[in-house]
C-alpha positions as CSV (number, residue, x, y, z in Angstrom):
1,M,46.8,39.4,-46.2
2,T,46.8,37.6,-42.8
3,E,47.4,33.9,-43.1
4,V,44.7,31.6,-41.7
5,T,46.0,28.9,-39.3
6,S,44.5,26.2,-37.2
7,R,45.1,28.2,-34.0
8,P,42.2,30.3,-32.6
9,I,41.8,33.5,-34.4
10,T,42.4,36.6,-32.4
11,M,40.7,40.0,-32.4
12,A,44.1,41.4,-33.5
13,Q,44.1,39.3,-36.6
14,V,40.5,40.4,-37.4
15,A,41.6,44.0,-37.0
16,Q,44.6,43.4,-39.3
17,H,42.5,41.6,-41.9
18,A,40.0,44.4,-42.0
19,G,42.5,47.2,-41.8
20,V,41.0,48.8,-38.7
21,S,42.0,49.0,-35.1
22,Q,41.1,46.5,-32.4
23,A,39.0,49.0,-30.6
24,S,36.8,49.4,-33.8
25,V,36.5,45.6,-33.9
26,S,35.4,45.5,-30.3
27,R,32.8,48.2,-30.8
28,V,31.4,46.4,-33.9
29,L,31.2,43.0,-32.0
30,N,29.4,44.6,-29.1
31,G,26.9,46.4,-31.3
32,V,27.8,50.0,-30.7
33,A,25.3,51.9,-32.8
34,T,27.7,54.9,-33.5
35,V,30.3,52.9,-35.5
36,D,30.7,54.0,-39.2
37,P,28.8,51.6,-41.4
38,A,31.7,51.2,-43.7
39,I,33.9,50.0,-40.8
40,V,31.0,47.6,-39.7
41,A,31.0,46.1,-43.1
42,K,34.7,45.6,-43.2
43,V,34.8,43.9,-39.7
44,N,31.8,41.6,-40.7
45,R,33.6,40.5,-43.9
46,A,36.8,39.8,-41.9
47,V,34.9,37.9,-39.2
48,A,33.2,35.7,-41.9
49,A,36.5,35.2,-43.8
50,L,38.4,34.2,-40.8
51,N,35.5,32.2,-39.2
52,Y,36.2,34.2,-36.0
53,S,34.4,33.3,-32.7
54,P,34.8,35.7,-29.9
55,S,36.0,34.3,-26.6
56,E,33.0,34.2,-24.2
57,A,35.2,34.4,-21.3
58,A,37.0,37.6,-22.7
59,R,33.6,39.0,-23.5
60,S,32.4,38.4,-20.0
61,L,35.3,40.2,-18.5
62,V,34.5,43.2,-20.7
63,R,30.8,43.1,-19.9
64,G,31.3,42.2,-16.3
65,S,28.7,39.4,-16.7
66,S,29.0,35.7,-17.8
67,H,25.1,35.3,-18.2
68,T,25.5,32.0,-16.3
69,I,24.2,31.2,-12.9
70,A,25.4,28.3,-10.7
71,L,23.2,25.5,-9.2
72,L,24.5,23.4,-6.3
73,V,22.6,20.3,-5.2
74,P,23.6,17.6,-2.7
75,D,22.7,14.7,-5.1
76,L,22.0,15.1,-8.7
77,E,20.6,11.6,-9.0
78,N,17.7,12.7,-6.9
79,P,14.7,13.3,-9.3
80,L,13.6,16.1,-6.9
81,F,16.6,18.1,-7.7
82,Q,16.4,17.2,-11.4
83,G,12.9,18.8,-11.5
84,V,14.2,22.0,-9.8
85,L,17.1,22.1,-12.3
86,K,14.7,21.6,-15.2
87,G,12.4,24.4,-14.1
88,L,15.4,26.8,-13.5
89,T,17.0,26.0,-16.8
90,M,13.8,26.4,-18.8
91,A,13.1,29.8,-17.3
92,A,16.7,31.1,-17.4
93,V,17.2,30.1,-21.0
94,R,14.4,32.3,-22.1
95,E,16.4,35.4,-20.9
96,G,19.7,34.3,-22.3
97,Y,21.1,32.7,-19.2
98,R,22.8,29.3,-18.9
99,V,23.0,27.1,-15.8
100,L,26.2,25.6,-14.4
101,V,25.5,22.6,-12.2
102,A,27.6,21.4,-9.3
103,D,27.0,18.2,-7.2
104,S,28.4,18.1,-3.7
105,A,27.6,14.4,-3.4
106,E,26.5,14.9,0.2
107,A,30.1,15.9,1.1
108,V,29.2,18.5,3.7
109,G,32.9,19.4,4.5
110,V,33.6,20.7,0.9
111,E,30.1,22.0,0.1
112,A,30.9,25.8,0.7
113,E,34.2,25.4,-1.2
114,I,32.4,23.9,-4.2
115,A,29.7,26.6,-4.0
116,S,32.3,29.4,-3.9
117,E,34.2,28.0,-6.9
118,A,31.0,27.7,-8.9
119,R,30.0,31.2,-8.1
120,S,33.4,32.6,-9.2
121,K,32.5,31.5,-12.7
122,C,28.9,32.8,-12.7
123,D,26.8,35.8,-12.0
124,A,24.9,34.2,-9.2
125,L,24.3,31.1,-7.1
126,V,21.2,28.9,-6.4
127,L,21.6,26.5,-3.4
128,V,19.2,23.6,-3.1
129,S,19.0,21.8,0.2
130,P,22.4,22.8,1.4
131,R,23.7,20.7,4.2
132,M,26.3,23.0,5.8
133,P,26.0,24.4,9.2
134,D,23.9,27.7,9.6
135,A,27.0,30.0,10.4
136,E,28.9,28.6,7.4
137,L,25.9,29.1,5.1
138,R,25.4,32.7,6.2
139,D,29.0,33.4,5.6
140,L,28.8,31.9,2.2
141,I,25.7,33.9,1.2
142,Q,27.5,37.2,2.3
143,R,30.5,36.3,0.2
144,T,28.7,35.2,-3.0
145,A,25.5,37.2,-3.2
146,P,23.2,37.3,-5.1
147,V,22.0,33.9,-3.8
148,V,18.7,32.0,-3.9
149,V,18.3,29.2,-1.3
150,V,15.8,26.3,-1.9
151,N,14.6,24.0,0.9
152,R,16.5,25.7,3.7
153,R,15.6,28.6,6.1
154,V,18.4,30.9,6.9
155,D,18.9,34.3,8.6
156,A,20.7,36.0,5.7
157,P,19.9,38.3,2.9
158,A,18.9,35.7,0.3
159,A,15.7,34.8,-1.6
160,Q,14.3,31.7,0.0
161,L,11.8,29.0,-1.3
162,S,10.8,26.2,1.0
163,V,8.5,23.2,1.1
164,D,6.4,22.9,4.0
165,Y,7.6,19.6,5.2
166,V,6.1,19.9,8.6
167,S,2.6,19.8,7.2
168,A,3.6,17.2,4.6
169,V,4.7,14.6,7.2
170,K,1.8,15.4,9.5
171,E,-0.6,14.7,6.7
172,L,1.1,11.4,6.0
173,A,1.0,10.5,9.6
174,M,-2.8,11.2,9.7
175,H,-3.3,9.3,6.5
176,L,-1.7,6.2,8.2
177,H,-3.6,6.9,11.4
178,G,-6.9,6.8,9.5
179,F,-5.9,3.3,8.3
180,G,-5.5,2.2,11.9
181,H,-1.7,2.3,12.2
182,R,-0.5,3.1,15.6
183,R,3.2,2.1,15.6
184,I,5.0,3.9,12.7
185,A,8.7,4.0,11.7
186,Y,10.3,7.1,10.4
187,V,13.1,6.3,8.1
188,A,15.2,9.5,8.5
189,G,17.3,11.4,6.0
190,P,20.7,12.9,6.3
191,A,21.4,14.1,9.8
192,L,22.4,17.7,8.7
193,S,19.5,18.0,6.4
194,Y,17.1,20.8,7.1
195,A,14.2,18.9,5.4
196,N,14.9,16.1,7.7
197,E,14.7,18.4,10.7
198,Q,11.4,19.8,9.5
199,R,9.9,16.2,9.1
200,A,11.1,15.4,12.7
201,L,9.4,18.5,14.0
202,G,6.1,17.6,12.2
203,L,6.1,14.1,13.7
204,G,6.7,15.5,17.1
205,E,3.7,17.6,16.7
206,V,1.5,14.7,15.6
207,A,2.9,12.7,18.7
208,R,1.8,15.4,21.1
209,E,-1.6,15.7,19.5
210,H,-2.1,11.9,19.3
211,P,-0.5,10.1,22.2
212,E,-1.9,6.8,21.0
213,L,0.6,7.0,18.1
214,E,4.2,5.8,18.5
215,F,7.0,6.8,16.1
216,L,10.3,5.0,15.9
217,T,13.1,6.8,14.1
218,I,15.5,4.6,11.9
219,S,18.7,6.5,10.6
220,A,19.1,6.1,6.9
221,G,19.8,8.8,4.3
222,S,18.4,10.2,1.1
223,S,19.0,7.4,-1.5
224,M,17.4,4.1,-2.6
225,E,20.4,2.4,-1.2
226,A,19.8,4.0,2.2
227,G,16.2,2.8,2.2
228,Y,17.2,-0.8,1.1
229,D,19.8,-1.0,3.9
230,A,17.3,0.3,6.5
231,A,14.5,-2.2,5.6
232,D,15.6,-4.8,8.0
233,A,15.7,-2.4,11.0
234,V,12.2,-1.2,10.1
235,L,10.9,-4.7,10.3
236,E,12.6,-5.3,13.7
237,T,10.6,-2.4,15.1
238,G,7.4,-4.2,14.7
239,A,5.8,-1.1,13.1
240,T,2.9,-1.6,10.8
241,A,3.8,1.4,8.5
242,A,6.8,3.5,7.6
243,I,7.2,7.1,6.5
244,A,10.3,7.4,4.3
245,F,12.4,10.6,4.2
246,N,11.7,10.8,0.5
247,D,10.5,8.7,-2.4
248,L,13.9,7.3,-3.2
249,V,14.3,5.9,0.3
250,A,10.7,4.5,0.1
251,L,11.7,2.8,-3.3
252,G,14.7,1.2,-1.6
253,L,12.5,-0.1,1.2
254,L,10.0,-1.6,-1.3
255,S,12.8,-3.3,-3.1
256,R,14.2,-5.0,0.0
257,L,10.7,-5.8,1.4
258,R,10.0,-7.7,-1.9
259,E,13.2,-9.8,-1.5
260,V,12.2,-10.9,2.0
261,G,8.5,-11.6,1.1
262,V,6.9,-8.8,3.1
263,G,3.5,-7.7,1.5
264,V,3.0,-4.1,1.0
265,P,0.5,-2.8,2.2
266,E,-0.8,-6.0,3.6
267,Q,1.9,-6.4,6.3
268,L,3.7,-3.0,6.1
269,S,2.4,0.3,4.6
270,I,5.0,2.5,3.0
271,V,4.7,6.2,2.2
272,G,7.2,8.8,0.8
273,I,7.6,12.4,0.0
274,D,8.3,14.2,-3.3
275,D,6.1,12.3,-5.9
276,I,9.1,11.7,-8.2
277,P,8.2,10.1,-11.6
278,Q,9.3,6.7,-10.5
279,S,6.7,6.6,-7.6
280,R,3.7,6.2,-9.8
281,F,5.4,3.1,-11.5
282,A,6.6,1.4,-8.3
283,A,5.2,-2.0,-7.3
284,P,2.9,-1.3,-5.6
285,P,2.4,2.4,-6.8
286,L,3.8,4.6,-3.9
287,T,1.6,6.8,-1.7
288,T,3.4,10.1,-1.4
289,M,3.2,13.9,-1.0
290,S,3.6,15.8,-4.3
291,V,6.0,18.6,-4.4
292,P,6.0,21.0,-7.4
293,R,9.7,20.5,-8.5
294,I,9.6,22.3,-11.8
295,E,7.5,25.2,-10.5
296,I,10.1,25.6,-7.6
297,G,12.8,25.9,-10.2
298,R,10.9,28.5,-12.2
299,Q,10.3,30.6,-9.2
300,A,14.0,30.2,-8.1
301,W,14.8,31.9,-11.5
302,N,12.2,34.6,-10.9
303,R,13.8,35.4,-7.5
304,M,17.2,35.3,-9.1
305,R,16.2,37.7,-11.9
306,Q,15.0,40.2,-9.4
307,A,18.2,40.0,-7.4
308,L,20.3,40.4,-10.6
309,D,18.2,43.5,-11.4
310,G,18.9,44.9,-7.9
311,E,15.4,44.4,-6.6
312,N,14.7,43.0,-3.1
313,A,13.8,39.5,-3.3
314,D,14.3,38.5,0.3
315,H,10.6,37.6,1.2
316,P,10.2,33.8,1.3
317,L,7.9,31.6,-0.6
318,F,6.4,28.4,0.9
319,Y,4.9,25.4,-1.0
320,R,2.5,23.0,0.7
321,P,2.7,19.4,-0.8
322,V,-0.5,17.5,-1.8
323,L,-1.2,14.0,-0.7
324,V,-1.3,11.5,-3.6
325,P,-2.8,8.2,-2.1
326,R,-1.8,5.0,-4.0
327,S,-1.7,1.3,-3.3
328,S,1.5,1.2,-1.0
329,S,-0.7,2.3,2.0
330,G,-3.6,0.4,3.4
331,P,-5.2,-0.8,6.6
332,A,-3.2,-2.0,9.5
333,S,-3.2,-5.8,9.8
334,H,-5.0,-5.6,13.1
335,A,-7.5,-2.9,12.2
336,S,-11.2,-3.7,12.1
337,G,-14.2,-1.7,11.1
338,W,-14.0,1.4,8.9
339,V,-10.4,2.4,8.2
340,G,-8.8,5.0,5.9
341,P,-9.0,8.6,5.0
342,A,-10.5,9.8,1.8
343,R,-11.4,6.3,0.5
344,P,-12.3,4.3,3.6
345,V,-12.5,0.5,3.5
346,L,-14.5,-1.8,5.8
347,R,-12.2,-4.4,7.2
348,L,-13.4,-7.4,9.2
349,G,-10.5,-9.5,10.6
350,S,-8.0,-9.9,7.6
351,T,-10.6,-9.3,5.0
352,V,-11.6,-6.0,3.4
353,V,-15.3,-6.5,2.6
354,A,-16.2,-3.1,1.1
355,Q,-14.6,0.2,-0.1
356,Y,-16.4,3.5,0.2
357,D,-15.6,5.8,-2.8
358,E,-16.3,9.6,-2.7
359,G,-17.3,9.5,-6.3
360,T,-15.3,12.5,-7.4
361,T,-13.9,10.7,-10.4
362,V,-17.3,9.7,-11.6
363,D,-18.3,11.3,-15.0
364,S,-20.7,14.2,-14.6
365,V,-23.5,12.5,-16.7
366,L,-23.5,9.6,-14.3
367,S,-24.5,11.9,-11.4
368,P,-21.4,11.8,-9.2
369,R,-22.0,10.5,-5.7
370,P,-20.4,8.5,-2.8
371,F,-20.9,4.8,-3.3
372,L,-19.9,1.5,-1.8
373,D,-17.7,-0.6,-4.2
374,A,-16.0,-4.0,-4.2
375,V,-18.5,-5.3,-1.7
376,I,-17.9,-9.1,-1.0
377,S,-18.9,-11.8,1.5
378,R,-16.3,-12.8,4.0
379,Q,-15.6,-15.9,1.9
380,G,-15.1,-13.7,-1.2
381,T,-18.3,-13.7,-3.1
382,P,-18.4,-10.5,-5.3
383,L,-21.7,-8.7,-4.4
384,T,-21.5,-5.3,-6.3
385,V,-20.5,-3.9,-9.7
386,T,-19.7,-0.3,-10.6
387,E,-20.5,1.4,-13.9
388,P,-21.4,-1.9,-15.8
389,T,-21.8,-1.7,-19.6
390,D,-25.6,-2.2,-19.4
391,H,-26.2,0.7,-17.0
392,P,-22.9,2.7,-16.4
393,H,-24.8,5.0,-14.0
394,H,-25.2,2.1,-11.4
395,L,-22.5,2.6,-8.8
396,G,-22.3,-0.4,-6.4
397,V,-24.5,0.6,-3.5
398,S,-25.6,4.2,-3.5
399,L,-28.4,6.6,-2.7
400,A,-29.6,7.7,-6.1
401,I,-32.9,9.4,-7.1
402,A,-33.8,10.0,-10.7
403,D,-35.9,13.2,-10.2
404,V,-35.4,15.8,-7.5
405,N,-37.2,19.0,-8.7
406,G,-36.1,18.1,-12.2
407,T,-32.5,17.2,-11.4
408,S,-31.2,13.7,-11.9
409,Y,-29.1,12.1,-9.0
410,W,-29.5,8.7,-10.7
411,G,-27.4,9.4,-13.8
412,G,-27.8,8.5,-17.5
413,R,-30.9,9.1,-19.4
414,T,-33.9,10.8,-18.0
415,Y,-37.6,9.5,-18.9
416,V,-39.6,12.4,-20.3
417,R,-43.3,12.0,-20.6
418,G,-44.2,11.7,-24.3
419,E,-40.6,11.4,-25.5
420,G,-39.1,8.4,-23.6
421,S,-35.7,8.1,-22.3
422,V,-33.5,10.9,-23.5
423,M,-30.2,12.4,-22.4
424,V,-30.8,15.7,-20.7
425,P,-28.2,18.1,-19.2
426,N,-29.8,17.8,-15.7
427,H,-27.3,15.8,-13.8
428,G,-26.6,16.8,-10.1
429,R,-23.9,15.5,-7.8
430,Q,-23.6,14.7,-4.1
431,R,-20.7,16.6,-2.6
432,R,-18.9,15.5,0.5
433,D,-18.7,18.2,3.2
434,R,-17.5,16.2,6.1
435,L,-16.4,12.6,6.8
436,H,-15.8,11.1,10.3
437,I,-14.8,7.5,11.0
438,D,-15.0,5.9,14.4
439,G,-14.5,2.1,14.5
440,H,-17.5,0.4,12.8
441,S,-19.4,3.8,12.3
442,L,-18.9,6.1,9.2
443,D,-20.6,9.5,9.4
444,E,-20.9,11.7,6.4
445,R,-22.3,15.1,5.6
446,L,-23.4,15.7,1.9
447,S,-24.7,18.5,-0.2
448,W,-27.0,17.6,-3.0
449,V,-26.0,20.2,-5.8
450,D,-28.3,20.5,-8.8
451,H,-27.3,21.0,-12.5
452,N,-27.3,24.7,-11.8
453,G,-24.9,24.6,-8.9
454,V,-27.6,25.1,-6.2
455,T,-27.7,23.0,-3.1
456,Q,-31.2,21.4,-2.8
457,L,-30.8,19.0,-0.1
458,V,-28.4,18.4,2.9
459,E,-27.9,14.8,3.9
460,V,-26.4,13.3,7.0
461,R,-25.5,9.8,6.3
462,Q,-24.3,6.9,8.6
463,L,-22.9,3.6,7.7
464,E,-22.7,1.2,10.6
465,S,-21.1,-2.3,10.3
466,A,-21.0,-5.4,12.4
467,E,-19.4,-8.8,12.4
468,L,-21.7,-11.9,12.4
469,D,-20.9,-15.6,12.9
470,G,-20.5,-16.6,9.2
471,G,-21.0,-13.1,7.7
472,W,-21.4,-9.4,8.4
473,A,-24.0,-6.6,8.5
474,L,-24.2,-3.1,7.3
475,R,-26.9,-0.5,8.1
476,W,-27.3,2.6,5.8
477,R,-29.1,5.6,7.3
478,S,-29.7,8.7,5.4
479,H,-31.4,11.8,6.8
480,L,-32.3,14.4,4.0
481,K,-33.4,18.0,4.6
482,A,-34.8,20.4,2.0
483,T,-32.8,23.6,2.2
484,L,-33.9,26.5,0.2
485,D,-37.2,25.4,-1.4
486,A,-39.8,22.6,-1.4
487,I,-38.6,19.4,-3.0
488,T,-40.4,17.0,-5.1
489,F,-39.0,13.6,-5.5
490,G,-40.1,11.7,-8.7
491,S,-39.1,8.7,-10.7
492,P,-39.7,7.5,-14.4
493,A,-42.9,5.9,-13.1
494,T,-44.4,9.2,-11.9
495,N,-43.4,10.6,-15.2
496,G,-45.3,7.9,-17.1
497,R,-43.2,4.8,-17.4
498,E,-45.0,2.1,-15.7
499,G,-43.2,0.0,-13.3
500,A,-40.0,2.1,-13.3
501,G,-40.4,3.6,-9.8
502,Y,-36.7,3.3,-9.0
503,G,-34.9,5.8,-6.7
504,G,-33.5,5.4,-3.2
505,I,-30.7,3.3,-1.6
506,F,-30.1,1.0,-4.5
507,W,-27.9,-2.1,-4.6
508,R,-26.6,-3.3,-8.0
509,F,-25.3,-6.8,-7.7
510,A,-22.5,-8.5,-9.6
511,P,-23.6,-10.8,-12.4
512,E,-24.2,-14.1,-10.9
513,I,-26.6,-17.0,-10.9
514,A,-29.1,-16.1,-8.2
515,R,-32.5,-16.6,-6.7
516,V,-34.7,-13.8,-5.3
517,F,-37.5,-14.1,-2.9
518,S,-39.5,-12.1,-0.2
519,P,-42.7,-12.5,1.8
520,A,-44.5,-11.6,-1.4
521,G,-43.1,-14.5,-3.5
522,D,-40.0,-15.8,-5.3
523,T,-40.4,-14.3,-8.8
524,E,-39.5,-10.8,-10.0
525,R,-43.2,-10.1,-10.8
526,A,-44.0,-11.0,-7.2
527,V,-41.4,-9.0,-5.4
528,H,-41.2,-6.0,-7.8
529,G,-43.5,-3.2,-6.3
530,A,-44.3,-5.2,-3.1
531,A,-43.9,-3.2,0.1
532,T,-42.4,-6.0,2.2
533,P,-40.0,-5.7,5.1
534,W,-37.2,-7.5,3.1
535,V,-35.9,-9.0,-0.1
536,A,-33.3,-11.7,-0.3
537,F,-30.9,-12.8,-3.0
538,T,-29.2,-16.2,-2.8
539,F,-26.2,-17.3,-4.8
540,P,-26.4,-21.1,-4.9
541,E,-22.9,-21.7,-6.7
542,R,-21.3,-19.4,-4.1
543,G,-23.2,-20.6,-1.0
544,S,-24.1,-16.9,-0.1
545,T,-27.1,-14.9,0.8
546,V,-27.7,-11.2,1.0
547,I,-30.9,-10.0,2.9
548,L,-31.9,-6.4,2.3
549,A,-34.2,-5.3,5.2
550,Q,-36.0,-1.9,5.3
551,G,-35.9,0.1,8.6
552,G,-37.9,3.0,10.0
553,D,-41.6,3.5,10.2
554,E,-42.4,3.3,6.5
555,Q,-42.3,0.1,4.2
556,M,-41.7,1.3,0.6
557,P,-42.3,-0.8,-2.5
558,W,-39.2,-2.5,-3.7
559,F,-37.7,-1.9,-7.1
560,V,-36.2,-5.2,-8.1
561,R,-34.6,-6.4,-11.3
562,F,-33.7,-10.1,-11.7
563,A,-34.0,-11.2,-15.3
564,E,-32.2,-8.2,-16.9
565,Y,-29.6,-7.7,-14.2
566,L,-29.5,-8.2,-10.4
567,G,-30.5,-5.1,-8.4
568,A,-32.9,-3.9,-5.7
569,G,-33.8,-1.1,-3.4
570,P,-36.7,0.5,-1.7
571,S,-38.4,3.2,-3.8
572,V,-39.0,6.7,-2.6
573,A,-41.4,7.6,-5.4
574,W,-42.8,4.3,-6.7
575,D,-45.9,5.5,-8.6
576,E,-46.6,8.8,-6.9
577,A,-44.3,11.9,-6.4
578,R,-43.3,12.6,-2.9
579,T,-43.0,16.3,-1.8
580,L,-41.1,17.8,1.1
581,P,-41.8,21.4,2.2
582,E,-39.0,23.8,2.6
583,G,-37.1,22.6,5.7
584,G,-38.9,19.2,5.4
585,E,-37.1,16.0,6.2
586,L,-36.9,12.4,4.8
587,N,-35.4,9.4,6.6
588,L,-34.2,6.3,4.6
589,E,-32.8,3.1,6.2
590,L,-31.6,-0.2,4.6
591,T,-29.8,-3.0,6.4
592,A,-27.9,-5.6,4.6
593,F,-27.1,-9.0,6.1
594,V,-24.4,-10.7,4.1
595,L,-24.2,-14.5,4.9
596,D,-21.8,-17.1,3.8
597,E,-24.7,-19.7,3.7
598,E,-27.6,-20.4,1.4
599,L,-31.0,-19.7,2.9
600,A,-33.5,-21.8,1.0
601,D,-36.7,-19.8,1.2
602,A,-38.6,-16.9,2.8
603,A,-39.3,-19.1,5.9
604,A,-35.6,-19.6,6.5
605,V,-35.1,-15.9,6.2
606,E,-37.8,-15.2,8.7
607,R,-36.3,-17.6,11.1
608,A,-32.8,-16.1,10.8
609,L,-33.6,-12.4,11.0
610,P,-34.3,-12.1,14.8
611,S,-31.0,-13.7,15.6
612,L,-29.0,-11.7,13.0
613,R,-30.5,-8.3,14.3
614,E,-29.7,-9.3,17.9
615,Q,-26.2,-10.5,17.0
616,S,-25.3,-7.4,14.9
617,G,-27.1,-4.8,17.1
618,L,-28.4,-3.0,14.0
């Protein structure tokens, strides 16, 4: 009987214990089906008795496969590469493969040597963002195939997965352009990085397309330390915004800027690329381009699996990042008027007096629509509220109509004759089709889509702003056109609820102590339902006044709430329904004059209005 020792048990000892040949033990361990069952039983008993574990290296030599693939990255601390590793490992392990990880630590001179050594121990090689020169990379691929290359274009027989960094940096540049930035620093990555080269190409294209933009390159790297070290140089450029090579660099910039007291984005906007997990929790949260890290890893495995099976996997895959706007980017300090891309803000001097939200995050039962939010006077008086607890379907300042051929673009409950206010699945939405900003003018095209998905109306909307001495002004114009059928506008009042003729451009004020008056009087009973040219709200404790003045040829009755909450707007269908024929049009116009002074009465408003109109040009 063989004596069991502390030394590793060999196949020869298993064979001796079982009384069979080593060849028989090998056949049993490799699952050969033709082995005599009695021999299988003897070998299994010997393996159990000796606690034998076959050498994986030896078995790999026999099989000609290690069931291991190598992954080489330039910096494993980078969460982008960690995400690729995670996706690759999760996919590979399902097919019985393991991943050996190597980190070149940005040492370009030994990168090929490290890759070759890792490949010698594995069945294949995945190269993520290799830094080595093209000729050296082509030679490495030819010597170590099969190879998958991530984030690098190469003229060699290897599967390739790339992120479209040209488009990514162009979108970031236009995001900043929309905020009024014209002098932008690019905090560059490693000099030999393909991704850095692509970013530079993208910025070059933007510069040619927009000669008003100036880009200044600051040499840095790919780490937080690199961003931290580059921050002072960025400040010296006088740029109002900076595009970082990646999120790590951006996080380093943010850290240094906090130390020296530079406000982000008030004094300098910062954006990055990759959307690593830390970006969301930065202070402030980082605007970035999201890259599908884990998905790239999964697809790298799929391409590797094809190559291991002898299939052609040379055709490249490209991923286009998605913009994730957060708080680290904002208007340039010198910008005035409407600035910003998807969620524009109205900036007057150093004050943002309103934000314009697309409404895509609004719940469907609140009839999603674009709306003005966070409206304030120039001295800071809050003038709007969005989704208040009493009426969550009130969205700051918006164009909302309760009944358009039975669809609610107001939100919340619908008044049904004989039943009262009930929740009905009839909520439509206003979908943005186009947005254009030019200084103090914001132009938008919207489709009014009913609860069945049919477009009922097409709207062309224009918001024009102007600065005033001691205030500001905003004119809202909407041109509505019936598309496929005749349109009937209704309200709870036209359906039987007396006095509830709301629907149109509606302003929901923030809760404040206020007074209301118009040419019809100074009580809610007097102003509610009166077809007057204007209605005014004054806020004595704040020293502010808002005058809402109707435009156009028709004076509509005002829907005004004062005792329950503060809100007002001209009514499209006060007590009678309004019908448009197919192709018919309706024009709505409301101008707000926001003043940092308290006007005492209607006579004071009448005296002020001509000057305000002339001064604003609205």
